[in-house]
N, C-alpha and C positions, 0 to 999 in steps of 0.2 A: 498314081501307085500307090498300094497300102504299104501299112506301118509295116505289114510281115517281108515285105519285099525288101524294105529298107533294111530289116535286121540281117536280110539273106543277103544282100550285097554287101555288108559292114562285115558277116563271117567271112564270107566268099574273099574279101579283102585281106583278111586277117589282120582287121583292126583292132586295137586294144578295148575295151569293153566299157572303158571310161571314155573313151575317145567318141565309141560307137554311141551311148548314150548321149554324149553333148551333141553330138552331130544330129540324132534321131530327136531329141529335143530342140533344135534349131530349126530341122524340118516341120516338124509339127506345127511349131510356131508360124512359120512361112505358112503354110499349107492353111492355118486356121485364118490366118488375114487373106488368103488368096478366095478363100470358101467367104467368108464373110461379105465381100468385096462384089460377089457375084450376085 
């Protein structure tokens, strides 16, 4: 999933920007860790 997709999901769910930014930050950290493991 791309960062753009995550942004669209957050917008579609009507999340607040602060919440979305925090969610995306956590998702990117997890994605980075997953990529490092591969």
